[in-house]
LOPA-938404 format. One record per residue: residue in one letter; x, y, z of N, C-alpha, C in turn. Coordinates in nm, 3 decimals. Example, Ala and Ser with C-alpha at 12.3 -4.5 7.8 and 13.67 -1.06 7.14 Angstrom:
2
<vodo type="a" n_x="1.319" n_y="-0.569" n_z="0.780" ca_x="1.230" ca_y="-0.450" ca_z="0.780" c_x="1.320" c_y="-0.330" c_z="0.780"/>
<vodo type="s" n_x="1.285" n_y="-0.225" n_z="0.708" ca_x="1.367" ca_y="-0.106" ca_z="0.714" c_x="1.290" c_y="0.003" c_z="0.787"/>
END
This chain:
69
<vodo type="m" n_x="-4.878" n_y="7.351" n_z="-15.028" ca_x="-4.977" ca_y="7.304" ca_z="-15.121" c_x="-5.114" c_y="7.369" c_z="-15.142"/>
<vodo type="e" n_x="-5.157" n_y="7.373" n_z="-15.256" ca_x="-5.258" ca_y="7.458" ca_z="-15.277" c_x="-5.364" c_y="7.375" c_z="-15.213"/>
<vodo type="d" n_x="-5.507" n_y="7.430" n_z="-15.218" ca_x="-5.656" ca_y="7.362" ca_z="-15.173" c_x="-5.674" c_y="7.254" c_z="-15.273"/>
<vodo type="a" n_x="-5.664" n_y="7.291" n_z="-15.427" ca_x="-5.728" ca_y="7.225" ca_z="-15.544" c_x="-5.609" c_y="7.111" c_z="-15.523"/>
<vodo type="d" n_x="-5.484" n_y="7.101" n_z="-15.512" ca_x="-5.388" ca_y="7.012" ca_z="-15.530" c_x="-5.442" c_y="6.908" c_z="-15.410"/>
<vodo type="l" n_x="-5.477" n_y="6.954" n_z="-15.274" ca_x="-5.505" ca_y="6.866" ca_z="-15.191" c_x="-5.625" c_y="6.812" c_z="-15.199"/>
<vodo type="q" n_x="-5.747" n_y="6.876" n_z="-15.224" ca_x="-5.856" ca_y="6.794" ca_z="-15.281" c_x="-5.816" c_y="6.716" c_z="-15.385"/>
<vodo type="l" n_x="-5.758" n_y="6.746" n_z="-15.465" ca_x="-5.715" ca_y="6.628" ca_z="-15.597" c_x="-5.658" c_y="6.514" c_z="-15.525"/>
<vodo type="l" n_x="-5.574" n_y="6.520" n_z="-15.442" ca_x="-5.511" ca_y="6.419" ca_z="-15.382" c_x="-5.593" c_y="6.343" c_z="-15.308"/>
<vodo type="t" n_x="-5.674" n_y="6.418" n_z="-15.235" ca_x="-5.791" ca_y="6.333" ca_z="-15.153" c_x="-5.873" c_y="6.235" c_z="-15.216"/>
<vodo type="v" n_x="-5.926" n_y="6.306" n_z="-15.336" ca_x="-5.990" ca_y="6.239" ca_z="-15.426" c_x="-5.934" c_y="6.102" c_z="-15.474"/>
<vodo type="k" n_x="-5.803" n_y="6.124" n_z="-15.503" ca_x="-5.734" ca_y="6.023" ca_z="-15.576" c_x="-5.734" c_y="5.896" c_z="-15.478"/>
<vodo type="l" n_x="-5.677" n_y="5.972" n_z="-15.366" ca_x="-5.690" ca_y="5.861" ca_z="-15.244" c_x="-5.808" c_y="5.797" c_z="-15.209"/>
<vodo type="e" n_x="-5.924" n_y="5.856" n_z="-15.199" ca_x="-6.040" ca_y="5.797" ca_z="-15.194" c_x="-6.076" c_y="5.676" c_z="-15.318"/>
<vodo type="q" n_x="-6.025" n_y="5.715" n_z="-15.428" ca_x="-6.064" ca_y="5.626" ca_z="-15.543" c_x="-5.956" c_y="5.487" c_z="-15.538"/>
<vodo type="l" n_x="-5.846" n_y="5.532" n_z="-15.494" ca_x="-5.748" ca_y="5.423" ca_z="-15.442" c_x="-5.804" c_y="5.316" c_z="-15.345"/>
<vodo type="i" n_x="-5.850" n_y="5.370" n_z="-15.235" ca_x="-5.913" ca_y="5.288" ca_z="-15.133" c_x="-6.016" c_y="5.223" c_z="-15.163"/>
<vodo type="q" n_x="-6.123" n_y="5.282" n_z="-15.257" ca_x="-6.253" ca_y="5.221" ca_z="-15.322" c_x="-6.188" c_y="5.093" c_z="-15.413"/>
<vodo type="r" n_x="-6.094" n_y="5.115" n_z="-15.476" ca_x="-6.050" ca_y="5.030" ca_z="-15.573" c_x="-5.983" c_y="4.909" c_z="-15.497"/>
<vodo type="t" n_x="-5.912" n_y="4.943" n_z="-15.403" ca_x="-5.845" ca_y="4.834" ca_z="-15.316" c_x="-5.943" c_y="4.750" c_z="-15.277"/>
<vodo type="e" n_x="-6.074" n_y="4.799" n_z="-15.200" ca_x="-6.173" ca_y="4.737" ca_z="-15.156" c_x="-6.251" c_y="4.663" c_z="-15.264"/>
<vodo type="q" n_x="-6.254" n_y="4.699" n_z="-15.367" ca_x="-6.344" ca_y="4.625" ca_z="-15.466" c_x="-6.236" c_y="4.502" c_z="-15.539"/>
<vodo type="l" n_x="-6.077" n_y="4.526" n_z="-15.505" ca_x="-6.004" ca_y="4.420" ca_z="-15.538" c_x="-6.001" c_y="4.306" c_z="-15.439"/>
<vodo type="k" n_x="-6.027" n_y="4.361" n_z="-15.307" ca_x="-6.019" ca_y="4.260" ca_z="-15.179" c_x="-6.148" c_y="4.148" c_z="-15.219"/>
<vodo type="a" n_x="-6.264" n_y="4.227" n_z="-15.248" ca_x="-6.389" ca_y="4.167" ca_z="-15.248" c_x="-6.390" c_y="4.062" c_z="-15.369"/>
<vodo type="q" n_x="-6.324" n_y="4.096" n_z="-15.483" ca_x="-6.294" ca_y="4.022" ca_z="-15.602" c_x="-6.203" c_y="3.892" c_z="-15.567"/>
<vodo type="n" n_x="-6.109" n_y="3.937" n_z="-15.502" ca_x="-6.035" ca_y="3.827" ca_z="-15.486" c_x="-6.071" c_y="3.721" c_z="-15.370"/>
<vodo type="r" n_x="-6.180" n_y="3.752" n_z="-15.266" ca_x="-6.222" ca_y="3.685" ca_z="-15.188" c_x="-6.337" c_y="3.582" c_z="-15.266"/>
<vodo type="l" n_x="-6.387" n_y="3.668" n_z="-15.380" ca_x="-6.502" ca_y="3.565" ca_z="-15.443" c_x="-6.411" c_y="3.460" c_z="-15.554"/>
<vodo type="l" n_x="-6.296" n_y="3.503" n_z="-15.597" ca_x="-6.231" ca_y="3.421" ca_z="-15.668" c_x="-6.138" c_y="3.312" c_z="-15.596"/>
<vodo type="r" n_x="-6.127" n_y="3.342" n_z="-15.452" ca_x="-6.051" ca_y="3.224" ca_z="-15.371" c_x="-6.183" c_y="3.117" c_z="-15.351"/>
<vodo type="q" n_x="-6.295" n_y="3.171" n_z="-15.317" ca_x="-6.421" ca_y="3.074" ca_z="-15.311" c_x="-6.452" c_y="3.011" c_z="-15.417"/>
<vodo type="s" n_x="-6.440" n_y="3.057" n_z="-15.520" ca_x="-6.455" ca_y="2.985" ca_z="-15.658" c_x="-6.362" c_y="2.895" c_z="-15.674"/>
<vodo type="e" n_x="-6.226" n_y="2.912" n_z="-15.633" ca_x="-6.105" ca_y="2.817" ca_z="-15.655" c_x="-6.120" c_y="2.700" c_z="-15.544"/>
<vodo type="q" n_x="-6.202" n_y="2.729" n_z="-15.447" ca_x="-6.204" ca_y="2.635" ca_z="-15.339" c_x="-6.345" c_y="2.531" c_z="-15.405"/>
<vodo type="a" n_x="-6.426" n_y="2.578" n_z="-15.433" ca_x="-6.560" ca_y="2.502" ca_z="-15.492" c_x="-6.478" c_y="2.430" c_z="-15.633"/>
<vodo type="w" n_x="-6.404" n_y="2.478" n_z="-15.725" ca_x="-6.364" ca_y="2.397" ca_z="-15.830" c_x="-6.281" c_y="2.286" c_z="-15.770"/>
<vodo type="r" n_x="-6.159" n_y="2.305" n_z="-15.674" ca_x="-6.089" ca_y="2.212" ca_z="-15.603" c_x="-6.163" c_y="2.100" c_z="-15.532"/>
<vodo type="e" n_x="-6.289" n_y="2.127" n_z="-15.480" ca_x="-6.365" ca_y="2.040" ca_z="-15.421" c_x="-6.441" c_y="1.950" c_z="-15.498"/>
<vodo type="e" n_x="-6.478" n_y="2.016" n_z="-15.620" ca_x="-6.544" ca_y="1.931" ca_z="-15.737" c_x="-6.452" c_y="1.844" c_z="-15.819"/>
<vodo type="r" n_x="-6.321" n_y="1.895" n_z="-15.837" ca_x="-6.217" ca_y="1.821" ca_z="-15.894" c_x="-6.185" c_y="1.708" c_z="-15.801"/>
<vodo type="a" n_x="-6.194" n_y="1.701" n_z="-15.663" ca_x="-6.133" ca_y="1.595" ca_z="-15.587" c_x="-6.267" c_y="1.508" c_z="-15.605"/>
<vodo type="h" n_x="-6.383" n_y="1.547" n_z="-15.599" ca_x="-6.488" ca_y="1.462" ca_z="-15.601" c_x="-6.495" c_y="1.394" c_z="-15.761"/>
<vodo type="l" n_x="-6.471" n_y="1.441" n_z="-15.868" ca_x="-6.457" ca_y="1.360" ca_z="-15.972" c_x="-6.339" c_y="1.266" c_z="-15.999"/>
<vodo type="i" n_x="-6.230" n_y="1.324" n_z="-15.928" ca_x="-6.121" ca_y="1.225" ca_z="-15.944" c_x="-6.165" c_y="1.120" c_z="-15.854"/>
<vodo type="e" n_x="-6.220" n_y="1.123" n_z="-15.731" ca_x="-6.292" ca_y="0.998" ca_z="-15.667" c_x="-6.390" c_y="0.906" c_z="-15.745"/>
<vodo type="k" n_x="-6.473" n_y="0.994" n_z="-15.808" ca_x="-6.564" ca_y="0.879" ca_z="-15.894" c_x="-6.501" c_y="0.825" c_z="-16.000"/>
<vodo type="n" n_x="-6.406" n_y="0.878" n_z="-16.074" ca_x="-6.337" ca_y="0.815" ca_z="-16.169" c_x="-6.251" c_y="0.693" c_z="-16.122"/>
<vodo type="e" n_x="-6.184" n_y="0.707" n_z="-15.996" ca_x="-6.105" ca_y="0.614" ca_z="-15.931" c_x="-6.205" c_y="0.485" c_z="-15.925"/>
<vodo type="m" n_x="-6.326" n_y="0.528" n_z="-15.883" ca_x="-6.447" ca_y="0.416" ca_z="-15.847" c_x="-6.480" c_y="0.340" c_z="-15.985"/>
<vodo type="a" n_x="-6.495" n_y="0.433" n_z="-16.073" ca_x="-6.528" ca_y="0.366" ca_z="-16.206" c_x="-6.414" c_y="0.258" c_z="-16.263"/>
<vodo type="r" n_x="-6.294" n_y="0.332" n_z="-16.247" ca_x="-6.171" ca_y="0.251" ca_z="-16.271" c_x="-6.176" c_y="0.141" c_z="-16.216"/>
<vodo type="v" n_x="-6.189" n_y="0.122" n_z="-16.076" ca_x="-6.175" ca_y="-0.028" ca_z="-16.005" c_x="-6.305" c_y="-0.095" c_z="-16.063"/>
<vodo type="k" n_x="-6.418" n_y="-0.061" n_z="-16.098" ca_x="-6.530" ca_y="-0.149" ca_z="-16.088" c_x="-6.512" c_y="-0.186" c_z="-16.264"/>
<vodo type="v" n_x="-6.438" n_y="-0.112" n_z="-16.363" ca_x="-6.419" ca_y="-0.179" ca_z="-16.487" c_x="-6.303" c_y="-0.287" c_z="-16.457"/>
<vodo type="e" n_x="-6.187" n_y="-0.243" n_z="-16.396" ca_x="-6.104" ca_y="-0.342" ca_z="-16.339" c_x="-6.159" c_y="-0.487" c_z="-16.307"/>
<vodo type="s" n_x="-6.249" n_y="-0.463" n_z="-16.224" ca_x="-6.307" ca_y="-0.601" ca_z="-16.172" c_x="-6.405" c_y="-0.669" c_z="-16.276"/>
<vodo type="m" n_x="-6.469" n_y="-0.596" n_z="-16.349" ca_x="-6.552" ca_y="-0.645" ca_z="-16.462" c_x="-6.466" c_y="-0.729" c_z="-16.571"/>
<vodo type="i" n_x="-6.355" n_y="-0.685" n_z="-16.588" ca_x="-6.240" ca_y="-0.738" ca_z="-16.660" c_x="-6.188" c_y="-0.862" c_z="-16.613"/>
<vodo type="s" n_x="-6.178" n_y="-0.863" n_z="-16.513" ca_x="-6.123" ca_y="-0.981" ca_z="-16.425" c_x="-6.224" c_y="-1.063" c_z="-16.438"/>
<vodo type="r" n_x="-6.351" n_y="-1.030" n_z="-16.417" ca_x="-6.460" ca_y="-1.145" ca_z="-16.406" c_x="-6.477" c_y="-1.207" c_z="-16.527"/>
<vodo type="l" n_x="-6.451" n_y="-1.110" n_z="-16.658" ca_x="-6.469" ca_y="-1.153" ca_z="-16.791" c_x="-6.364" c_y="-1.286" c_z="-16.815"/>
<vodo type="k" n_x="-6.245" n_y="-1.233" n_z="-16.781" ca_x="-6.137" ca_y="-1.319" ca_z="-16.793" c_x="-6.149" c_y="-1.436" c_z="-16.733"/>
<vodo type="a" n_x="-6.213" n_y="-1.463" n_z="-16.595" ca_x="-6.236" ca_y="-1.563" ca_z="-16.539" c_x="-6.334" c_y="-1.642" c_z="-16.594"/>
<vodo type="l" n_x="-6.427" n_y="-1.586" n_z="-16.635" ca_x="-6.545" ca_y="-1.655" ca_z="-16.729" c_x="-6.482" c_y="-1.706" c_z="-16.874"/>
<vodo type="e" n_x="-6.395" n_y="-1.648" n_z="-16.917" ca_x="-6.318" ca_y="-1.698" ca_z="-17.054" c_x="-6.244" c_y="-1.825" c_z="-17.015"/>
<vodo type="q" n_x="-6.175" n_y="-1.842" n_z="-16.924" ca_x="-6.095" ca_y="-1.924" ca_z="-16.883" c_x="-6.168" c_y="-2.049" c_z="-16.843"/>
<vodo type="d" n_x="-6.299" n_y="-2.014" n_z="-16.791" ca_x="-6.376" ca_y="-2.131" ca_z="-16.763" c_x="-6.446" c_y="-2.213" c_z="-16.853"/>
<vodo type="s" n_x="-6.445" n_y="-2.130" n_z="-16.961" ca_x="-6.510" ca_y="-2.207" ca_z="-17.087" c_x="-6.433" c_y="-2.293" c_z="-17.145"/>
END
């Protein structure tokens, strides 16, 4: 293998290693973002459930008031 070929291979390998590190960092950020979205989603589902329970409770009270009239 010639020196020029070896140098080109070395450069390509270094670029590949650099790109791999970039992709690892990007992947880490995406996983963190996904975790944040999952937590936010769980929180919103919980809030939605609480709102649903409150609305059902209000409807029940309104029906009870309606029946008393």
